[in-house]
N, C-alpha and C positions, 0 to 999 in steps of 0.2 A: 504494501499499498502507501499511496505516494501521497502528502496532506501538499498544496499549495495553495497563488493569493491566483484568484481570476476577476477583469473586471469584468466584468457584468456585459454583454452581446445588446444590443439595437433589436427589439423582436425576441427578446430570451419570454422562454414563459418565467413566468417567479411560483414553481410547485409552491412555498416556504410558505406565499397570502389565499391560494388555492384551498395550501389542503390545510389553512389556521381558520382559516376564513369559514369552512366546510365546520371543523371543531366546534367555533362562538357557533353557529343557529346547531349546530345541534342541540348545544347547552342548552343554550336560550327554549328551545323547542321543548325539552326535559325538562327545563326550569314554570314552562308556563301554559302547555296542554298535560289536559288528563293520560301522560304519559301510560302509566301501567297497563290503563283501562281501554289504550289501543291496542298496543302492541301482544299478540297473540302467546300464549304460555307456547315454553322450548316446548315440541313435536318430538325432539330424539329423549329427552329425559322423564318423552308423559309414555314412548313407545317401550326405553330403554328401562329406567329407575335412574337411571345414571346423568350427572346433567355430561353435553357436549364440553366443547375444549373453552364457546364464546356461553356458557350461560354467567348471566349472571351484568348480559356486558352494557343493557340497558338502565337496570336498578343504581349502577355504576353512572354513567352517564345523567339518571339524574340525581345519585347524591351528589358528585363533583360537580354539578349543576346549580346546586345548596350551597354548597363553601366544604361539603361533607369531605373533606380529601381520603382521612382513617377509612372511613363504611367505605367510599371506593375503589380503594384499596385489597378494603378488605373486601368487597365481592367479586372482582374480575381488577388482577394487577395491570394486566397487560391491554388491558382498552384504558384505563385510567391514563396510564405510565400513557399511553397513543394522545390520548385528547392534551395533556400534558404540553411531550413536545410537542409535538401540532402546535403549540398557542407558543410554545418557544419560539420554535418556527419562523410561525407569523411578527414572530415579533423580530428578531434575525431580518426578518427579510424585508422590514416596514425602516429599518432605521440602515439598513445597506441598498435598498434603493431613496430615502432622504436623505440619505449625506454622499452619495454617489463612490460607496467605501468598495473595493475589491472584498470580494468571499473564500469566504477557503473551501477549496473544493479535494477531491481526496478521487484518486486515481486506484483503483482496484487490477487488479490482476486475475486470472482465472483463476487459478487456488485459491482469494482472499475472497472473490463472489461468494466460491462453495463455501467458502467457509463463514460466510456473515451468515450466505441457506440456510444451513446448519447450524446455529448458535440460534436463524430464528424459529427450527420445529424443533430443534430440546425446549427457547423455553416455554412452547405450544405445548407440548405434551407434558412439563414440570407442571405449567400454570394448568392443563385435566386433572395430571394429578392431585394437585393442593382443591382443586374445587369438587370434586369426586372426595374427598377428606373434609371438606368444610361444609358443604351445601348437602 
């Protein structure tokens, strides 16, 4: 992996802004709408009796929208961390856009990309194990 600074190119899509706005809109919807009555219960859990790897994501978003970070982390850690990362990425993108600052970029080799993918799969299975033993 190589880390370097790069100026933003004209017309370049700012994914930090896109993901951050989606995260904020989702949290606003969770805060303002009766989301638990709209979203159906987990079909996987109803059929098998065990929670799926994403069980509790809606409740985690609801807790996070109310500022209850610890409860959100207990309900679904990866979803909560994903929302928080998206919002931080939004702030970083806005600062670098407003200040016309160079952005930190990462260049991964194929081996590095595979290691990141494997780490994400391991995190997902670790969360699933956690959810099975807590929900």
